[in-house]
TORPA-4810 file (N, C-alpha, C, O; in nm, 3 decimals):
<nodes>
NODE_1_0.707_-1.092_1.197_0.611_-1.075_1.089_0.641_-1.224_1.012_0.741_-1.271_0.958_H
NODE_2_0.516_-1.269_1.032_0.545_-1.386_0.933_0.419_-1.367_0.790_0.318_-1.297_0.800_G
NODE_3_0.448_-1.428_0.695_0.354_-1.462_0.586_0.220_-1.556_0.567_0.236_-1.677_0.582_L
NODE_4_0.143_-1.526_0.548_0.008_-1.636_0.570_0.036_-1.725_0.455_0.097_-1.710_0.349_N
NODE_5_-0.034_-1.831_0.514_-0.020_-1.957_0.453_-0.084_-1.917_0.321_-0.013_-1.966_0.234_K
NODE_6_-0.162_-1.865_0.279_-0.213_-1.871_0.151_-0.119_-1.760_0.043_-0.110_-1.779_-0.078_R
NODE_7_-0.059_-1.653_0.110_0.079_-1.563_0.009_0.180_-1.684_-0.003_0.251_-1.681_-0.102_F
NODE_8_0.197_-1.802_0.095_0.332_-1.809_0.085_0.308_-1.948_-0.030_0.397_-1.969_-0.112_T
NODE_9_0.191_-2.029_-0.027_0.145_-2.132_-0.173_0.166_-2.059_-0.300_0.243_-2.092_-0.390_S
NODE_10_0.069_-1.929_-0.295_0.061_-1.827_-0.438_0.225_-1.818_-0.435_0.270_-1.827_-0.550_L
NODE_11_0.295_-1.808_-0.365_0.463_-1.734_-0.365_0.506_-1.818_-0.441_0.536_-1.788_-0.556_A
NODE_12_0.523_-1.967_-0.383_0.555_-2.091_-0.421_0.504_-2.079_-0.580_0.576_-2.024_-0.664_K
NODE_13_0.385_-2.131_-0.611_0.352_-2.157_-0.720_0.422_-2.060_-0.851_0.441_-2.094_-0.968_E
NODE_14_0.444_-1.957_-0.798_0.460_-1.830_-0.898_0.636_-1.886_-0.895_0.692_-1.856_-1.000_R
NODE_15_0.712_-1.947_-0.810_0.845_-1.923_-0.845_0.828_-2.066_-0.952_0.890_-2.078_-1.057_L
NODE_16_0.754_-2.141_-0.911_0.705_-2.302_-0.998_0.713_-2.253_-1.161_0.782_-2.299_-1.252_R
NODE_17_0.604_-2.131_-1.160_0.556_-2.106_-1.331_0.646_-2.007_-1.363_0.660_-1.972_-1.480_T
NODE_18_0.710_-1.956_-1.269_0.768_-1.832_-1.342_0.749_-1.692_-1.326_0.633_-1.664_-1.356_G
NODE_19_0.816_-1.589_-1.289_0.707_-1.474_-1.269_0.680_-1.383_-1.423_0.760_-1.380_-1.517_L
NODE_20_0.548_-1.314_-1.418_0.542_-1.271_-1.523_0.504_-1.152_-1.489_0.430_-1.138_-1.392_T
NODE_21_0.548_-1.041_-1.564_0.550_-0.856_-1.561_0.471_-0.799_-1.662_0.493_-0.680_-1.686_T
NODE_22_0.390_-0.853_-1.722_0.328_-0.775_-1.785_0.228_-0.752_-1.762_0.164_-0.821_-1.682_E
NODE_23_0.175_-0.642_-1.828_0.075_-0.534_-1.797_-0.060_-0.545_-1.901_-0.049_-0.532_-2.023_V
NODE_24_-0.185_-0.572_-1.832_-0.301_-0.560_-1.914_-0.373_-0.473_-1.862_-0.377_-0.465_-1.740_H
NODE_25_-0.458_-0.373_-1.953_-0.489_-0.259_-1.912_-0.430_-0.162_-1.858_-0.308_-0.154_-1.875_G
NODE_26_-0.504_-0.054_-1.773_-0.445_0.009_-1.665_-0.379_-0.029_-1.557_-0.424_-0.117_-1.484_P
NODE_27_-0.270_0.031_-1.535_-0.157_-0.007_-1.438_-0.274_-0.007_-1.313_-0.354_0.085_-1.296_V
NODE_28_-0.264_-0.144_-1.223_-0.295_-0.159_-1.060_-0.235_-0.173_-0.982_-0.155_-0.267_-0.973_K
NODE_29_-0.258_-0.059_-0.873_-0.139_-0.043_-0.739_-0.270_-0.090_-0.624_-0.386_-0.048_-0.618_V
NODE_30_-0.219_-0.162_-0.563_-0.235_-0.215_-0.461_-0.195_-0.093_-0.330_-0.087_-0.036_-0.347_A
NODE_31_-0.252_-0.064_-0.239_-0.237_0.003_-0.063_-0.334_-0.108_0.065_-0.443_-0.095_0.121_Y
NODE_32_-0.235_-0.205_0.069_-0.317_-0.258_0.181_-0.277_-0.239_0.340_-0.166_-0.230_0.390_V
NODE_33_-0.417_-0.237_0.405_-0.350_-0.186_0.559_-0.516_-0.069_0.584_-0.606_-0.018_0.517_G
NODE_34_-0.468_-0.078_0.721_-0.631_-0.024_0.767_-0.552_0.207_0.774_-0.462_0.270_0.829_N
NODE_35_-0.678_0.236_0.666_-0.700_0.366_0.650_-0.696_0.453_0.757_-0.637_0.560_0.745_L
NODE_36_-0.765_0.416_0.884_-0.794_0.497_0.986_-0.682_0.476_1.093_-0.708_0.446_1.210_L
NODE_37_-0.568_0.492_1.048_-0.448_0.506_1.182_-0.393_0.657_1.178_-0.276_0.688_1.199_Q
NODE_38_-0.488_0.739_1.150_-0.431_0.894_1.177_-0.316_0.938_1.128_-0.281_0.886_1.022_G
NODE_39_-0.263_1.001_1.164_-0.130_1.123_1.141_-0.053_1.019_1.109_0.046_1.062_1.050_N
NODE_40_-0.049_0.847_1.122_0.067_0.803_1.042_0.096_0.744_0.970_0.196_0.673_0.963_R
NODE_41_-0.041_0.769_0.855_-0.011_0.803_0.723_-0.007_0.908_0.657_-0.083_1.000_0.685_M
NODE_42_0.106_0.918_0.528_0.059_1.067_0.513_-0.045_1.073_0.359_-0.037_1.051_0.238_D
NODE_43_-0.124_1.110_0.443_-0.223_1.125_0.344_-0.283_1.209_0.261_-0.390_1.203_0.201_Y
NODE_44_-0.135_1.351_0.272_-0.116_1.436_0.180_-0.067_1.381_0.025_-0.127_1.394_-0.081_E
NODE_45_0.084_1.306_0.055_0.105_1.270_-0.066_0.057_1.123_-0.135_0.090_1.076_-0.244_T
NODE_46_-0.039_1.065_-0.027_-0.166_0.961_-0.167_-0.246_1.023_-0.222_-0.297_0.984_-0.327_I
NODE_47_-0.288_1.182_-0.139_-0.366_1.244_-0.288_-0.277_1.320_-0.359_-0.313_1.400_-0.445_K
NODE_48_-0.151_1.298_-0.327_-0.108_1.365_-0.475_-0.056_1.250_-0.558_-0.078_1.244_-0.679_L
NODE_49_-0.011_1.191_-0.514_0.006_1.047_-0.590_-0.116_0.973_-0.710_-0.111_0.919_-0.821_I
NODE_50_-0.206_1.006_-0.624_-0.382_0.974_-0.713_-0.420_1.076_-0.818_-0.463_1.055_-0.931_V
NODE_51_-0.392_1.203_-0.753_-0.411_1.285_-0.853_-0.352_1.290_-0.977_-0.420_1.300_-1.078_R
NODE_52_-0.190_1.283_-0.981_-0.089_1.279_-1.080_-0.121_1.183_-1.140_-0.065_1.194_-1.249_Q
NODE_53_-0.191_1.074_-1.137_-0.104_0.901_-1.182_-0.305_0.883_-1.241_-0.351_0.771_-1.218_N
NODE_54_-0.395_0.974_-1.302_-0.520_0.951_-1.309_-0.574_0.820_-1.349_-0.671_0.762_-1.301_P
NODE_55_-0.460_0.766_-1.485_-0.477_0.647_-1.586_-0.448_0.516_-1.460_-0.496_0.404_-1.478_A
NODE_56_-0.367_0.547_-1.337_-0.351_0.412_-1.239_-0.452_0.379_-1.187_-0.509_0.484_-1.157_V
NODE_57_-0.533_0.268_-1.145_-0.625_0.262_-1.112_-0.550_0.187_-0.943_-0.446_0.120_-0.943_H
NODE_58_-0.625_0.217_-0.826_-0.592_0.227_-0.710_-0.683_0.130_-0.628_-0.805_0.143_-0.615_F
NODE_59_-0.614_0.044_-0.582_-0.689_-0.045_-0.533_-0.680_-0.020_-0.358_-0.564_0.008_-0.328_H
NODE_60_-0.761_-0.023_-0.251_-0.750_-0.018_-0.150_-0.811_-0.098_-0.048_-0.928_-0.088_-0.011_V
NODE_61_-0.696_-0.203_0.012_-0.776_-0.313_0.093_-0.784_-0.293_0.288_-0.677_-0.304_0.349_Y
NODE_62_-0.872_-0.275_0.341_-0.858_-0.268_0.475_-0.963_-0.180_0.532_-1.043_-0.152_0.442_G
NODE_63_-1.001_-0.115_0.670_-1.090_-0.060_0.685_-1.052_0.110_0.645_-0.954_0.182_0.662_P
NODE_64_-1.198_0.128_0.581_-1.226_0.291_0.566_-1.356_0.334_0.589_-1.420_0.411_0.516_Y
NODE_65_-1.404_0.267_0.721_-1.527_0.305_0.735_-1.526_0.317_0.862_-1.504_0.215_0.928_E
NODE_66_-1.549_0.454_0.935_-1.584_0.455_1.082_-1.586_0.344_1.191_-1.520_0.343_1.295_E
NODE_67_-1.713_0.212_1.132_-1.790_0.142_1.160_-1.681_0.033_1.198_-1.711_-0.038_1.294_K
NODE_68_-1.568_0.010_1.141_-1.485_-0.061_1.094_-1.347_-0.032_1.193_-1.259_-0.118_1.203_D
NODE_69_-1.343_0.053_1.239_-1.242_0.145_1.330_-1.222_0.032_1.447_-1.299_0.016_1.541_N
NODE_70_-1.112_-0.037_1.424_-1.092_-0.142_1.564_-0.932_-0.021_1.635_-0.845_-0.051_1.718_T
NODE_71_-0.941_0.034_1.603_-0.817_0.158_1.679_-0.874_0.212_1.813_-0.799_0.240_1.906_L
NODE_72_-1.002_0.227_1.821_-1.072_0.276_1.911_-1.001_0.457_1.921_-0.981_0.506_2.032_G
NODE_73_-0.982_0.504_1.846_-0.958_0.628_1.825_-1.065_0.730_1.689_-1.146_0.662_1.626_S
NODE_74_-1.060_0.837_1.666_-1.205_0.908_1.682_-1.136_0.968_1.544_-1.026_1.024_1.551_T
NODE_75_-1.213_0.951_1.410_-1.185_0.989_1.269_-1.156_1.182_1.286_-1.251_1.248_1.328_L
NODE_76_-1.063_1.231_1.262_-1.009_1.378_1.288_-1.057_1.431_1.157_-1.045_1.350_1.065_S
NODE_77_-1.116_1.567_1.120_-1.146_1.628_1.015_-1.061_1.588_0.881_-1.110_1.558_0.772_E
NODE_78_-0.914_1.597_0.918_-0.822_1.571_0.793_-0.865_1.438_0.734_-0.863_1.419_0.612_G
NODE_79_-0.898_1.355_0.813_-0.850_1.188_0.768_-1.019_1.177_0.730_-1.056_1.090_0.651_L
NODE_80_-1.095_1.250_0.777_-1.237_1.250_0.687_-1.233_1.295_0.581_-1.279_1.228_0.489_K
NODE_81_-1.169_1.439_0.552_-1.151_1.485_0.437_-1.063_1.381_0.315_-1.094_1.380_0.196_S
NODE_82_-0.960_1.306_0.369_-0.902_1.186_0.292_-1.019_1.095_0.227_-1.065_1.076_0.115_F
NODE_83_-1.037_1.058_0.336_-1.144_0.929_0.314_-1.263_1.003_0.190_-1.281_0.943_0.084_L
NODE_84_-1.313_1.093_0.210_-1.393_1.136_0.121_-1.333_1.127_-0.051_-1.397_1.078_-0.144_T
NODE_85_-1.163_1.200_-0.063_-1.136_1.200_-0.155_-1.087_1.084_-0.190_-1.068_1.077_-0.311_F
NODE_86_-1.058_0.985_-0.128_-1.083_0.885_-0.193_-1.211_0.809_-0.290_-1.212_0.760_-0.403_L
NODE_87_-1.290_0.823_-0.212_-1.436_0.777_-0.225_-1.485_0.855_-0.364_-1.536_0.789_-0.455_K
NODE_88_-1.466_0.990_-0.375_-1.470_1.067_-0.480_-1.383_1.049_-0.596_-1.405_1.104_-0.704_Q
NODE_89_-1.287_0.972_-0.574_-1.157_0.990_-0.680_-1.223_0.833_-0.790_-1.276_0.727_-0.758_S
NODE_90_-1.184_0.892_-0.915_-1.282_0.769_-1.022_-1.156_0.675_-1.003_-1.212_0.574_-0.960_E
NODE_91_-1.049_0.651_-1.007_-0.938_0.573_-1.014_-0.898_0.537_-0.869_-0.781_0.543_-0.833_N
NODE_92_-0.992_0.503_-0.793_-1.002_0.471_-0.648_-1.082_0.362_-0.617_-1.203_0.380_-0.617_V
NODE_93_-1.028_0.226_-0.582_-1.143_0.113_-0.568_-1.152_0.112_-0.439_-1.052_0.061_-0.389_F
NODE_94_-1.244_0.155_-0.349_-1.214_0.073_-0.177_-1.273_-0.044_-0.191_-1.384_-0.033_-0.241_L
NODE_95_-1.235_-0.172_-0.161_-1.273_-0.288_-0.132_-1.317_-0.295_-0.014_-1.420_-0.360_0.001_H
NODE_96_-1.260_-0.237_0.096_-1.280_-0.250_0.267_-1.167_-0.383_0.302_-1.056_-0.410_0.255_G
NODE_97_-1.266_-0.460_0.425_-1.160_-0.574_0.459_-1.230_-0.722_0.439_-1.340_-0.764_0.476_I
NODE_98_-1.128_-0.780_0.369_-1.164_-0.909_0.331_-1.089_-1.024_0.371_-0.971_-1.008_0.400_L
NODE_99_-1.139_-1.136_0.376_-1.049_-1.287_0.448_-0.893_-1.287_0.352_-0.872_-1.233_0.243_P
NODE_100_-0.826_-1.346_0.412_-0.693_-1.328_0.385_-0.659_-1.400_0.264_-0.571_-1.374_0.183_Q
NODE_101_-0.770_-1.523_0.266_-0.735_-1.608_0.112_-0.765_-1.520_0.031_-0.671_-1.486_-0.040_S
NODE_102_-0.897_-1.450_0.006_-0.925_-1.346_-0.083_-0.854_-1.212_-0.112_-0.875_-1.157_-0.221_R
NODE_103_-0.770_-1.155_-0.018_-0.719_-1.100_0.030_-0.582_-1.130_-0.116_-0.551_-1.054_-0.208_L
NODE_104_-0.523_-1.283_-0.078_-0.399_-1.303_-0.117_-0.443_-1.338_-0.321_-0.363_-1.332_-0.414_A
NODE_105_-0.563_-1.365_-0.326_-0.573_-1.367_-0.485_-0.578_-1.221_-0.533_-0.499_-1.179_-0.618_L
NODE_106_-0.657_-1.158_-0.487_-0.683_-1.014_-0.566_-0.543_-0.950_-0.601_-0.506_-0.903_-0.709_D
NODE_107_-0.468_-0.961_-0.468_-0.301_-0.901_-0.489_-0.253_-0.990_-0.608_-0.162_-0.931_-0.666_M
NODE_108_-0.276_-1.086_-0.654_-0.222_-1.165_-0.788_-0.247_-1.053_-0.859_-0.132_-1.013_-0.878_Q
NODE_109_-0.311_-0.982_-0.906_-0.387_-0.917_-0.999_-0.335_-0.787_-1.013_-0.374_-0.710_-1.101_E
NODE_110_-0.240_-0.757_-0.922_-0.158_-0.588_-0.941_-0.062_-0.603_-0.959_0.014_-0.699_-0.944_M
NODE_111_-0.049_-0.468_-1.009_0.110_-0.468_-1.120_0.207_-0.389_-1.021_0.313_-0.343_-1.063_D
NODE_112_0.170_-0.374_-0.898_0.252_-0.310_-0.783_0.206_-0.276_-0.634_0.094_-0.315_-0.599_G
NODE_113_0.255_-0.231_-0.578_0.203_-0.203_-0.417_0.272_-0.053_-0.399_0.367_-0.009_-0.464_F
NODE_114_0.202_0.014_-0.294_0.218_0.104_-0.252_0.195_0.140_-0.068_0.087_0.117_-0.012_L
NODE_115_0.305_0.191_-0.002_0.335_0.240_0.135_0.364_0.362_0.138_0.451_0.431_0.085_T
NODE_116_0.243_0.386_0.238_0.326_0.599_0.273_0.285_0.650_0.373_0.180_0.715_0.376_C
NODE_117_0.360_0.631_0.473_0.353_0.651_0.611_0.447_0.789_0.650_0.563_0.807_0.611_Y
NODE_118_0.386_0.860_0.719_0.504_0.971_0.766_0.621_0.912_0.848_0.614_0.816_0.925_N
NODE_119_0.693_0.961_0.829_0.841_0.938_0.940_0.805_0.997_1.060_0.789_0.946_1.171_Y
NODE_120_0.790_1.148_1.010_0.767_1.245_1.134_0.663_1.219_1.234_0.651_1.294_1.330_L
NODE_121_0.585_1.116_1.218_0.450_1.116_1.256_0.422_1.006_1.304_0.345_0.993_1.398_T
NODE_122_0.493_0.887_1.232_0.482_0.706_1.240_0.533_0.683_1.403_0.634_0.737_1.446_D
NODE_123_0.461_0.610_1.469_0.472_0.608_1.610_0.587_0.465_1.604_0.630_0.424_1.712_Y
NODE_124_0.624_0.407_1.496_0.722_0.305_1.470_0.842_0.364_1.423_0.943_0.307_1.465_N
NODE_125_0.864_0.484_1.330_0.947_0.581_1.292_1.006_0.531_1.158_1.119_0.557_1.119_K
NODE_126_0.889_0.435_1.074_0.885_0.374_0.955_1.043_0.253_0.991_1.134_0.236_0.910_S
NODE_127_1.037_0.210_1.083_1.107_0.087_1.101_1.071_-0.081_1.065_1.143_-0.181_1.061_S
NODE_128_0.923_-0.060_1.040_0.924_-0.142_0.955_0.780_-0.203_0.958_0.726_-0.208_1.068_N
NODE_129_0.698_-0.261_0.821_0.553_-0.262_0.811_0.537_-0.391_0.752_0.586_-0.430_0.646_C
NODE_130_0.468_-0.452_0.830_0.441_-0.597_0.782_0.389_-0.631_0.657_0.417_-0.741_0.610_H
NODE_131_0.307_-0.542_0.589_0.236_-0.559_0.475_0.374_-0.579_0.363_0.368_-0.664_0.274_K
NODE_132_0.462_-0.516_0.375_0.550_-0.575_0.296_0.617_-0.719_0.302_0.679_-0.763_0.205_I
NODE_133_0.606_-0.766_0.381_0.617_-0.948_0.360_0.546_-0.965_0.241_0.583_-1.020_0.137_I
NODE_134_0.423_-0.901_0.273_0.276_-0.959_0.144_0.352_-0.887_0.064_0.458_-0.943_0.038_E
NODE_135_0.336_-0.779_0.015_0.377_-0.719_-0.099_0.497_-0.814_-0.172_0.458_-0.881_-0.267_Y
NODE_136_0.642_-0.825_-0.133_0.709_-0.864_-0.145_0.723_-1.035_-0.252_0.787_-1.086_-0.343_L
NODE_137_0.595_-1.067_-0.143_0.578_-1.245_-0.177_0.540_-1.227_-0.360_0.562_-1.307_-0.451_S
NODE_138_0.479_-1.092_-0.364_0.407_-1.089_-0.492_0.506_-1.100_-0.592_0.468_-1.180_-0.678_M
NODE_139_0.636_-1.043_-0.619_0.736_-1.054_-0.667_0.719_-0.947_-0.723_0.816_-0.938_-0.798_G
NODE_140_0.630_-0.819_-0.739_0.628_-0.716_-0.841_0.657_-0.603_-0.734_0.675_-0.615_-0.613_K
NODE_141_0.658_-0.472_-0.828_0.723_-0.336_-0.781_0.677_-0.289_-0.646_0.557_-0.262_-0.651_V
NODE_142_0.715_-0.274_-0.559_0.685_-0.219_-0.399_0.704_-0.086_-0.402_0.822_-0.076_-0.370_C
NODE_143_0.644_0.070_-0.428_0.685_0.181_-0.368_0.647_0.184_-0.260_0.560_0.116_-0.207_I
NODE_144_0.748_0.309_-0.194_0.726_0.293_-0.035_0.803_0.429_0.042_0.922_0.457_0.028_S
NODE_145_0.725_0.489_0.110_0.864_0.595_0.213_0.938_0.490_0.244_0.913_0.369_0.246_N
NODE_146_1.058_0.568_0.272_1.158_0.515_0.321_1.093_0.442_0.450_1.004_0.486_0.523_R
NODE_147_1.179_0.290_0.461_1.161_0.194_0.546_1.300_0.137_0.608_1.383_0.083_0.535_I
NODE_148_1.321_0.154_0.765_1.441_0.131_0.797_1.511_-0.005_0.809_1.632_-0.015_0.829_M
NODE_149_1.411_-0.130_0.793_1.430_-0.240_0.787_1.477_-0.259_0.674_1.557_-0.353_0.672_T
NODE_150_1.459_-0.199_0.563_1.481_-0.235_0.418_1.594_-0.143_0.336_1.626_-0.148_0.217_Y
NODE_151_1.644_-0.058_0.445_1.780_0.056_0.378_1.884_-0.033_0.310_1.939_-0.003_0.204_E
NODE_152_1.913_-0.176_0.399_2.053_-0.182_0.283_2.014_-0.350_0.218_2.053_-0.466_0.233_N
NODE_153_1.920_-0.277_0.146_1.814_-0.447_0.083_1.812_-0.387_-0.085_1.712_-0.398_-0.156_T
NODE_154_1.920_-0.333_-0.123_1.898_-0.254_-0.247_1.797_-0.346_-0.337_1.808_-0.468_-0.325_E
NODE_155_1.702_-0.295_-0.423_1.593_-0.377_-0.500_1.506_-0.453_-0.479_1.441_-0.512_-0.565_G
NODE_156_1.488_-0.463_-0.314_1.320_-0.515_-0.243_1.251_-0.406_-0.274_1.146_-0.425_-0.336_L
NODE_157_1.296_-0.240_-0.236_1.157_-0.162_-0.233_1.208_-0.036_-0.323_1.328_-0.007_-0.331_L
NODE_158_1.099_0.038_-0.393_1.215_0.105_-0.449_1.078_0.253_-0.379_0.957_0.272_-0.396_E
NODE_159_1.223_0.345_-0.276_1.193_0.402_-0.174_1.309_0.537_-0.180_1.428_0.543_-0.209_M
NODE_160_1.233_0.614_-0.147_1.310_0.758_-0.145_1.462_0.721_-0.069_1.470_0.628_0.011_P
NODE_161_1.570_0.797_-0.102_1.670_0.837_0.026_1.679_0.891_0.143_1.748_0.868_0.243_V
NODE_162_1.563_1.003_0.105_1.535_1.070_0.272_1.409_1.009_0.315_1.330_0.927_0.268_E
NODE_163_1.420_1.093_0.442_1.291_1.020_0.538_1.171_1.089_0.504_1.069_1.057_0.565_Y
NODE_164_1.166_1.178_0.419_1.019_1.240_0.429_0.994_1.188_0.309_1.060_1.092_0.268_T
NODE_165_0.912_1.236_0.247_0.818_1.180_0.144_0.772_1.263_0.038_0.664_1.250_-0.020_N
NODE_166_0.875_1.362_0.010_0.849_1.494_-0.101_0.872_1.450_-0.274_0.820_1.494_-0.376_E
NODE_167_0.974_1.341_-0.248_0.996_1.303_-0.327_0.965_1.167_-0.397_1.026_1.124_-0.495_N
NODE_168_0.863_1.104_-0.335_0.817_0.983_-0.364_0.719_0.988_-0.466_0.728_0.901_-0.552_L
NODE_169_0.616_1.080_-0.475_0.522_1.103_-0.610_0.604_1.084_-0.748_0.580_1.011_-0.844_P
NODE_170_0.701_1.166_-0.725_0.860_1.138_-0.814_0.848_1.007_-0.887_0.828_0.959_-0.998_A
NODE_171_0.875_0.974_-0.750_0.945_0.814_-0.758_0.832_0.707_-0.798_0.843_0.599_-0.856_L
NODE_172_0.754_0.754_-0.762_0.597_0.677_-0.817_0.587_0.636_-0.938_0.567_0.521_-0.977_F
NODE_173_0.606_0.775_-1.025_0.567_0.808_-1.167_0.688_0.725_-1.243_0.695_0.725_-1.366_Q
</nodes>
């Protein structure tokens, strides 16, 4: 996996000018990726995190409409219910698919990043997630399900010890 040139140039600029971690206004957390991945994602844990943190603004980037589904899969009732939940949640902002240059700029404004896959149903078994590289390039907190690639890299990701997400909502808080 690699890092898009726009993300690289913005990361270099932040290193030159210094990293800032001041939060102004509501905490903004982003999820970047395809919401239409079926049971690879842990929709129930994401819903719980959103419900438990009404003051946090969750910004979601990536496909969320059936017309944008490039995976060729059909949307299950559970996935449709999850998408309806996101659309109806006042603290969730669905941005859809953006060009990489715009996404990189939007991500600069976030205070943290979230990944929430289900180890038991993820076909990669949480071995890696290419969005994590983009998240890390921001120099801000990344809250994630356990990802094997980052198991022995203390301090890069905030993730539960176990491979289930039962403690991820508490870790997020």
